[in-house]
C-alpha positions in Angstrom: 13.7 3.5 9.1 13.7 1.7 5.7 13.1 -2.1 5.8 16.3 -4.1 4.8 15.5 -6.9 2.4 17.8 -10.3 2.1 18.0 -11.8 -1.1 20.4 -14.3 -2.6 22.2 -13.6 -6.3 19.2 -15.7 -8.3 16.6 -13.9 -6.5 18.2 -10.4 -7.1 18.4 -11.5 -10.7 14.8 -12.4 -10.8 13.6 -9.2 -9.4 15.8 -7.4 -12.2 14.3 -9.1 -14.9 10.7 -8.5 -13.5 11.6 -5.1 -13.2 13.1 -4.9 -17.1 10.1 -6.5 -18.3 7.6 -4.0 -16.2 9.3 -1.2 -17.4 9.6 -1.7 -21.1 7.2 -4.5 -22.7 4.2 -4.0 -20.0 4.4 -0.4 -19.8 4.1 -0.1 -23.4 1.2 -2.7 -23.5 -0.9 -0.9 -21.1 0.3 2.5 -22.8 -1.7 1.0 -26.2 -4.7 -0.4 -24.1 -5.3 3.2 -22.6 -4.8 4.7 -26.3 -7.4 2.0 -27.7 -9.8 2.5 -24.8 -9.9 6.5 -25.1 -10.8 5.9 -29.0 -14.2 4.6 -27.7 -15.3 7.8 -26.3 -16.9 8.8 -23.5 -14.1 8.1 -20.5 -16.6 8.6 -17.6 -18.3 5.4 -18.4 -15.8 3.4 -20.5 -15.0 0.4 -18.4 -11.9 -0.8 -20.9 -10.5 2.7 -20.0 -11.0 2.5 -16.3 -9.3 -1.0 -16.2 -6.5 0.1 -18.1 -5.5 2.9 -15.9 -6.0 0.6 -12.9 -3.6 -1.8 -14.4 -1.0 1.0 -14.9 -1.4 1.8 -11.5 -0.5 -1.5 -10.1 2.4 -1.8 -12.4 3.9 1.3 -11.2 3.5 0.4 -7.8 5.1 -2.9 -8.5 7.8 -0.8 -10.5 8.1 1.2 -7.3 8.2 -1.9 -4.9 10.8 -3.4 -6.9 13.0 -0.3 -7.0 13.1 -0.1 -3.7 13.6 -3.7 -2.7 16.7 -3.8 -4.9 17.9 -0.7 -3.6 17.7 -1.5 0.0 18.6 -5.6 -0.7 21.5 -7.4 0.9 23.1 -9.9 -1.5 23.8 -13.2 0.0 26.4 -14.7 -2.0 25.7 -18.4 -2.6 29.4 -19.6 -2.3 29.8 -18.0 1.2 26.7 -20.0 2.5 28.0 -21.3 6.1 26.8 -24.9 6.1 27.6 -25.5 9.6 24.3 -23.5 10.6 20.7 -22.9 9.1 21.1 -19.4 7.2 19.6 -17.9 4.3 20.4 -19.6 1.3 20.5 -23.1 2.9 18.5 -26.0 2.2 17.6 -27.9 5.4 16.4 -31.8 5.8 14.3 -32.1 8.7 12.6 -34.9 10.7 9.1 -34.4 12.2 9.7 -36.2 15.7 6.2 -37.1 16.3 5.3 -38.7 12.9 9.2 -39.7 12.0 8.7 -38.1 8.7 10.9 -35.9 6.9 11.0 -32.9 5.3 13.0 -30.3 3.5 12.9 -26.6 3.6 14.8 -24.2 1.7 15.2 -20.9 3.7 15.5 -17.8 1.9 14.7 -14.0 2.5 10.9 -12.8 2.6 11.0 -12.1 -1.0 12.0 -15.2 -2.4 9.3 -17.6 -0.8 7.3 -20.2 -2.6 5.4 -22.4 -0.2 4.1 -24.8 -2.8 8.2 -25.5 -3.5 9.1 -25.4 0.2 10.7 -22.3 0.3 10.2 -20.6 3.3 11.4 -17.2 4.7 13.6 -17.0 7.5 10.7 -14.6 9.1 8.4 -17.5 9.0 7.7 -19.4 12.1 9.5 -22.2 11.0 12.5 -20.3 9.5 12.7 -18.2 12.4 13.1 -21.3 14.6 15.7 -22.9 12.3 18.1 -19.6 11.6 21.3 -20.2 13.7 20.7 -24.0 14.3 23.0 -26.9 13.6 22.8 -30.6 12.4 21.4 -32.6 15.2 19.6 -29.8 17.0 16.1 -30.1 17.8 13.8 -27.2 17.4 10.4 -26.3 18.6 7.7 -24.6 16.1 4.5 -23.3 17.4 1.8 -24.1 14.9 -2.0 -23.5 15.3 -2.2 -27.2 16.1 0.0 -27.3 18.8 4.1 -27.4 18.5 6.1 -29.1 16.3 9.6 -30.5 17.2 11.7 -30.8 14.1 15.6 -32.6 14.2 17.9 -31.1 11.8 19.4 -33.7 9.8 21.4 -32.3 7.2 22.0 -28.7 5.9 23.3 -28.1 2.5 23.6 -25.2 -0.1 20.2 -24.2 -1.7 
């Protein structure tokens, strides 16, 4: 069974831009690198040629991955995000009940996560616990250091 991907419109646009770059610009650059490396002679001991071919394989793999993701993606319309419950495309302000510290997470599909910017996947432990919950609800998240209890303070559009 094929995996389904959930993307926001912005996430879809970013993947389409990356795909376009890889298909046009990056493919041409690698082709030139291969051509230049071939001019160095014996391919069996040519590190530049081997590395260029490896990079070509990585890029072609990423192109296939992006095409597959975009083909199977379900797009979440940012304007239709229900702000009554946590869902993909929402920003959630939480209170860690033990330490009385606030944290804010944006819940997205797995292809759009960015831990450094507190953008989490709906499939992550915190994301899974939050999905479908409302303001005022408390959720328990199992973490390596033990359970963390969050209270949902606010849900807004991402």
